[in-house]
C-alpha positions in Angstrom: 101.7 129.7 132.8 102.2 126.0 133.3 100.0 125.1 130.3 101.9 127.5 128.0 105.2 125.9 129.1 103.7 122.4 128.5 102.5 123.4 125.0 105.9 124.8 124.1 107.7 121.7 125.4 105.4 119.4 123.4 105.8 121.5 120.3 109.6 121.5 120.7 109.6 117.7 121.2 107.7 117.1 118.0 109.6 119.7 116.0 113.0 118.2 116.9 111.7 114.7 116.7 110.5 115.3 113.1 113.9 116.5 112.1 115.7 113.5 113.5 113.2 111.2 111.8 113.6 112.9 108.4 117.3 112.3 108.6 116.9 108.5 108.3 117.4 106.9 105.0 114.5 104.9 103.6 114.8 102.7 100.6 111.5 101.9 98.8 112.2 99.6 95.8 110.2 101.1 92.9 109.5 104.7 93.5 112.7 105.5 91.6 114.0 104.3 88.3 116.9 102.1 89.6 116.4 99.3 88.7 113.7 99.9 86.1 110.7 97.6 86.1 111.5 96.3 82.6 114.9 94.7 82.7 115.1 94.4 78.9 113.2 95.5 75.8 112.0 93.6 72.8 112.5 96.5 70.3 116.2 97.0 70.4 117.8 98.5 67.3 121.6 98.8 67.6 121.6 101.6 65.0 119.0 103.6 66.9 119.2 102.9 70.7 116.6 104.2 73.1 117.5 107.4 75.0 116.7 106.0 78.5 115.8 102.8 80.1 116.9 99.2 79.5 118.8 98.7 76.2 119.3 95.0 76.2 117.1 92.8 74.1 115.1 90.1 75.8 116.9 86.9 74.9 116.1 84.3 77.6 113.6 83.0 80.1 115.8 84.6 82.8 114.9 88.0 81.4 111.2 87.2 81.7 111.6 86.0 85.2 113.7 89.0 86.2 111.0 91.4 84.8 108.3 89.4 86.5 110.2 89.8 89.8 110.3 93.6 89.3 106.6 93.7 88.5 105.7 91.7 91.6 107.9 94.0 93.8 106.2 97.0 92.3 102.8 95.6 93.0 103.6 94.7 96.6 105.2 98.1 97.1 102.1 99.9 95.6 99.7 97.7 97.6 101.5 98.1 101.0 102.6 101.7 100.8 99.8 103.4 98.9 96.6 101.4 98.9 96.8 99.8 102.4 97.8 103.1 104.0 94.9 104.9 102.3 92.5 102.2 103.5 93.8 102.3 107.1 93.4 106.1 107.1 89.9 105.8 105.6 88.8 103.2 108.2 90.2 105.4 111.0 88.5 108.4 109.6 85.2 106.6 109.5 85.6 105.6 113.2 86.6 109.1 114.3 83.6 110.8 112.5 81.1 108.2 113.5 79.6 110.6 116.0 78.6 107.8 118.4 76.8 105.8 115.8 77.5 102.2 116.3 76.8 101.4 112.7 79.3 103.9 111.3 81.9 102.9 113.9 81.4 99.3 112.9 81.9 100.2 109.2 85.2 101.8 110.0 86.3 98.9 112.1 85.3 96.5 109.3 87.5 98.5 106.8 90.5 98.3 109.2 90.0 94.6 109.7 89.6 93.8 106.0 92.7 95.9 105.2 94.7 94.0 107.8 93.5 90.7 106.3 94.4 91.9 102.8 97.9 93.0 103.8 98.4 89.6 105.5 97.2 87.8 102.4 99.5 89.8 100.1 102.6 89.2 102.3 101.7 85.5 102.7 101.3 85.0 99.0 104.6 86.7 98.4 106.3 84.4 101.0 104.7 81.3 99.5 105.8 82.2 95.9 109.3 83.1 97.0 109.6 79.8 99.0 108.4 77.7 96.0 110.8 79.4 93.6 113.7 78.9 96.1 112.7 75.2 96.5 112.4 74.7 92.7 115.9 76.2 92.3 117.3 73.9 94.9 115.6 70.9 93.4 117.1 71.7 89.9 120.6 72.0 91.4 121.1 75.7 90.8 121.5 76.4 94.5 118.1 77.5 95.6 118.1 81.1 94.3 115.4 83.3 95.8 113.6 86.3 94.3 116.2 88.9 95.4 119.1 86.9 94.1 118.0 86.3 90.5 120.8 87.3 88.2 120.6 87.1 84.4 123.9 86.7 82.6 124.7 89.6 80.2 124.9 88.3 76.7 
């Protein structure tokens, strides 16, 4: 009887915990369409505008930098939320189904370690690029604008 009560209590804990967790708002930058990856288009015809997406023509270097920022954010999002998660799951799966084999367990551990190194390299590269761009902006006298603060004037 105690085991049934314990099972019901654990089930209730997870059931109500999942509802509370799903109520939290999560913002992942590029799984939606706002803002779009392309901030402008090169094929803008005022007489025949596109039905959806960016409608401004690309007119400056700022448009190119803004689009590059969106592409980098999309790549980082895809790498961290999809690819790294799948690799962590694969490494854990290999370790769980190793069946006591040291070789298979080591292979799973190697996948986990290499995935962690890859995530660290991706985030480190992002921080370095963002810092260099911020420093270049400060050096040029435009106030040290970082990646999230790039704004292109509407023309």
